[in-house]
C-alpha positions as CSV (number, residue, x, y, z in Angstrom):
1,X,26.3,127.4,-50.6
2,X,27.1,128.7,-54.1
3,X,24.3,130.5,-55.3
4,X,22.1,129.0,-58.4
5,X,23.0,130.2,-61.6
6,X,20.7,130.0,-64.9
7,X,20.9,126.9,-66.9
8,X,22.8,128.5,-70.1
9,X,25.5,129.3,-68.1
10,X,26.2,125.7,-66.7
11,X,28.4,124.9,-70.1
12,X,31.0,128.0,-68.7
13,X,30.9,126.5,-65.2
14,X,34.1,124.6,-63.3
15,X,32.7,120.6,-63.6
16,X,32.3,120.9,-60.0
17,X,29.8,123.8,-59.8
18,X,28.1,122.4,-62.5
19,X,27.3,118.9,-61.3
20,X,26.4,120.9,-57.8
21,X,23.5,122.4,-60.1
22,X,22.8,119.9,-62.0
23,X,22.0,117.1,-58.7
24,X,18.6,115.1,-59.0
25,X,16.4,116.3,-56.9
26,X,14.5,114.7,-54.0
27,X,11.0,114.5,-55.6
28,X,12.5,111.9,-58.3
29,X,14.7,109.8,-56.2
30,X,10.7,108.8,-54.3
31,X,9.4,108.6,-57.0
32,X,11.8,105.8,-58.1
33,X,11.1,104.0,-54.8
34,X,7.4,104.1,-54.7
35,X,7.5,103.2,-57.9
36,X,9.9,99.9,-57.3
37,X,7.9,99.3,-53.9
38,X,4.1,99.0,-56.3
39,X,6.4,96.5,-58.6
40,X,7.1,94.8,-55.7
41,X,3.6,94.7,-54.2
42,X,2.2,93.6,-57.2
43,X,4.6,90.9,-57.6
44,X,4.0,89.2,-54.2
45,X,-0.3,89.9,-54.5
46,X,0.2,87.8,-57.9
47,X,1.9,84.9,-56.2
48,X,-0.8,84.5,-53.5
49,X,-3.8,85.8,-54.9
50,X,-6.5,83.5,-56.1
51,X,-8.5,83.7,-59.0
52,X,-11.5,82.5,-60.7
53,X,-11.7,78.9,-62.1
54,X,-11.4,79.3,-65.7
55,X,-12.2,76.2,-67.4
56,X,-11.2,75.8,-71.8
57,X,-13.3,72.8,-73.5
58,X,-12.5,72.0,-77.4
59,X,-14.9,73.2,-80.1
60,X,-14.8,71.8,-83.6
61,X,-15.7,74.2,-86.4
62,X,-16.5,72.9,-89.8
63,X,-15.8,74.3,-93.6
64,X,-17.8,77.0,-95.0
65,X,-18.7,74.4,-98.0
66,X,-20.4,72.9,-95.1
67,X,-23.4,72.9,-93.1
68,X,-21.3,75.9,-90.1
69,X,-21.7,74.2,-86.5
70,X,-19.8,75.6,-83.5
71,X,-20.2,73.2,-80.7
72,X,-19.0,72.5,-77.5
73,X,-17.7,68.8,-77.1
74,X,-18.3,68.7,-73.6
75,X,-21.4,66.9,-71.5
76,X,-22.6,70.7,-71.3
77,X,-22.5,74.0,-70.4
78,X,-22.0,74.2,-66.4
79,X,-24.2,77.6,-65.4
80,X,-25.0,77.1,-61.7
81,X,-22.7,75.7,-58.4
82,X,-25.1,75.2,-55.6
83,X,-23.0,73.8,-53.4
84,X,-19.5,74.7,-51.3
85,X,-16.2,73.1,-51.6
86,X,-16.3,70.3,-48.4
87,X,-20.2,70.9,-48.0
88,X,-22.4,67.7,-47.1
89,X,-25.2,66.8,-49.3
90,X,-27.8,64.1,-49.3
91,X,-28.7,61.5,-52.1
92,X,-30.4,63.2,-54.6
93,X,-29.5,66.9,-53.6
94,X,-29.3,68.9,-56.9
95,X,-25.2,70.2,-56.8
96,X,-24.4,71.3,-60.5
97,X,-26.7,72.9,-63.2
98,X,-25.5,72.8,-66.8
99,X,-27.6,74.3,-69.7
100,X,-30.0,72.3,-71.3
101,X,-30.1,74.3,-74.7
102,X,-28.2,72.2,-76.8
103,X,-29.7,68.5,-75.2
104,X,-32.7,70.4,-75.8
105,X,-32.5,70.9,-79.3
106,X,-31.1,67.7,-79.8
107,X,-33.8,65.7,-78.6
108,X,-36.5,68.4,-80.5
109,X,-34.2,66.9,-83.4
110,X,-34.6,63.2,-82.6
111,X,-38.2,63.7,-82.2
112,X,-38.6,64.9,-85.1
113,X,-36.7,62.8,-87.1
114,X,-38.5,59.1,-85.2
115,X,-41.4,61.0,-85.9
116,X,-40.8,61.1,-89.5
117,X,-39.6,57.6,-89.7
118,X,-42.7,56.2,-88.0
119,X,-44.9,58.2,-90.7
120,X,-43.1,56.3,-93.4
121,X,-43.5,53.2,-91.9
122,X,-47.2,53.4,-91.6
123,X,-46.8,54.6,-95.3
124,X,-45.2,51.7,-96.5
125,X,-47.3,49.1,-94.7
126,X,-50.5,50.4,-95.7
127,X,-49.1,50.3,-99.3
128,X,-48.4,46.7,-98.7
129,X,-51.2,46.0,-97.5
130,X,-53.5,47.9,-100.1
131,X,-55.0,49.6,-97.5
132,X,-56.4,53.3,-97.7
133,X,-53.4,55.6,-95.9
134,X,-55.1,58.9,-94.2
135,X,-54.6,60.4,-90.5
136,X,-58.5,59.0,-89.5
137,X,-57.3,55.5,-90.1
138,X,-53.5,56.1,-89.1
139,X,-53.2,54.1,-85.8
140,X,-50.2,56.1,-83.7
141,X,-52.5,59.1,-84.7
142,X,-49.9,61.5,-85.2
143,X,-50.0,65.2,-85.8
144,X,-50.6,66.0,-89.6
145,X,-47.3,67.9,-89.6
146,X,-45.6,64.7,-89.6
147,X,-48.3,62.5,-92.0
148,X,-48.9,65.1,-94.2
149,X,-46.0,64.5,-96.9
150,X,-46.2,60.2,-96.5
151,X,-49.9,61.1,-97.5
152,X,-49.6,63.2,-100.1
153,X,-46.8,60.3,-101.5
154,X,-49.3,57.5,-100.4
155,X,-51.3,59.7,-102.9
156,X,-49.5,60.1,-105.7
157,X,-47.7,56.4,-105.3
158,X,-50.8,54.7,-106.0
159,X,-52.1,57.0,-108.6
160,X,-49.2,56.6,-110.5
161,X,-49.6,51.9,-109.7
162,X,-53.1,52.4,-110.6
163,X,-51.9,54.1,-113.8
164,X,-49.1,51.4,-114.7
165,X,-52.1,48.6,-114.0
166,X,-54.8,50.2,-116.6
167,X,-52.0,50.2,-119.2
168,X,-50.9,46.6,-118.4
169,X,-54.2,45.6,-118.4
170,X,-55.3,47.6,-122.5
171,X,-52.1,46.0,-123.1
172,X,-53.4,42.4,-122.2
173,X,-56.4,43.5,-123.9
174,X,-54.8,44.1,-127.1
175,X,-52.1,41.0,-126.9
176,X,-55.2,39.3,-126.3
177,X,-56.5,40.7,-129.3
178,X,-53.4,39.9,-132.0
179,X,-53.6,36.8,-130.4
180,X,-56.8,35.5,-131.4
181,X,-56.2,37.2,-134.8
182,X,-53.1,34.9,-135.2
183,X,-55.1,31.6,-133.9
184,X,-57.6,32.4,-136.9
185,X,-55.2,33.5,-139.4
186,X,-53.1,30.1,-138.4
187,X,-56.4,27.7,-139.0
188,X,-57.7,29.8,-141.7
189,X,-54.2,28.5,-143.5
190,X,-54.4,24.9,-142.5
191,X,-57.4,24.6,-143.8
192,X,-56.4,26.3,-147.1
193,X,-53.2,23.7,-146.9
194,X,-55.5,20.5,-146.3
195,X,-57.8,21.6,-148.6
196,X,-54.8,21.9,-151.2
197,X,-53.0,18.8,-150.3
198,X,-56.5,17.4,-151.3
199,X,-57.1,19.1,-154.3
200,X,-53.6,18.0,-155.7
201,X,-54.1,14.0,-154.4
202,X,-57.3,14.0,-156.8
203,X,-55.7,15.5,-159.7
204,X,-52.8,13.2,-159.9
205,X,-54.1,10.5,-161.5
206,X,-56.0,13.0,-163.8
207,X,-52.2,13.8,-165.4
208,X,-52.0,10.4,-166.5
209,X,-55.6,10.3,-168.1
210,X,-54.7,14.0,-169.8
211,X,-57.6,15.4,-167.9
212,X,-55.7,17.5,-166.3
213,X,-52.5,19.3,-167.5
214,X,-48.8,19.1,-166.3
215,X,-48.7,22.8,-165.8
216,X,-52.2,22.2,-163.4
217,X,-50.4,19.7,-161.0
218,X,-47.7,22.0,-160.7
219,X,-49.5,25.2,-159.9
220,X,-51.2,23.1,-157.2
221,X,-48.4,21.8,-155.7
222,X,-46.6,25.4,-155.6
223,X,-50.2,26.8,-153.8
224,X,-50.2,23.7,-150.9
225,X,-46.1,24.6,-150.2
226,X,-47.2,28.2,-150.5
227,X,-49.6,27.4,-147.6
228,X,-47.7,25.1,-146.0
229,X,-44.8,28.0,-145.8
230,X,-47.4,30.9,-144.5
231,X,-48.5,28.2,-142.1
232,X,-45.0,28.2,-140.4
233,X,-44.4,31.6,-140.1
234,X,-47.9,32.0,-137.9
């Protein structure tokens, strides 16, 4: 067997001797073989091994310009499975448990909306009937948190209605006063027109006898026409 020489001398040796000196050690072959065996076992295990089941569900994301909500579109999130495959179960037995967070939140939101609508209906009925609306006389006896806003709104609308009625009453009084003044003025003008007509009729014969001048007669006719004109304007 040829003795080993330093690596720096290999390049000056013949090719056969250099190849013998550079032969790969047995440990390297063992590492390569073990690596191949490990890869083969991993592939074989992946083919036959059973993994936990993973379920996927679609979600909905609302853009940032709106209220941001990310929710599961399925019926709920499975939190616990209380039976095994093939197990015999009886009627009414609980087999699955779902996370009720979403349902509880939706129920509370719906309850709040329902109570708010009931309070609004009660307030509108009180406005229509003209009855008072307060926590004490509410038929539903809901908590103050639901009736508070509606009671406050009822009081505001009641005050606005009373104010509008008071304004209408004042306007009615003003119109009645104006109508009375017009009627009095009309009556006065009517009496004045009648007197002017009588005066004109009495003075017409006197013009022929010369007791009344023609100018005076014209003045009386003008007064009659003026009285009739004012009467028509009222």
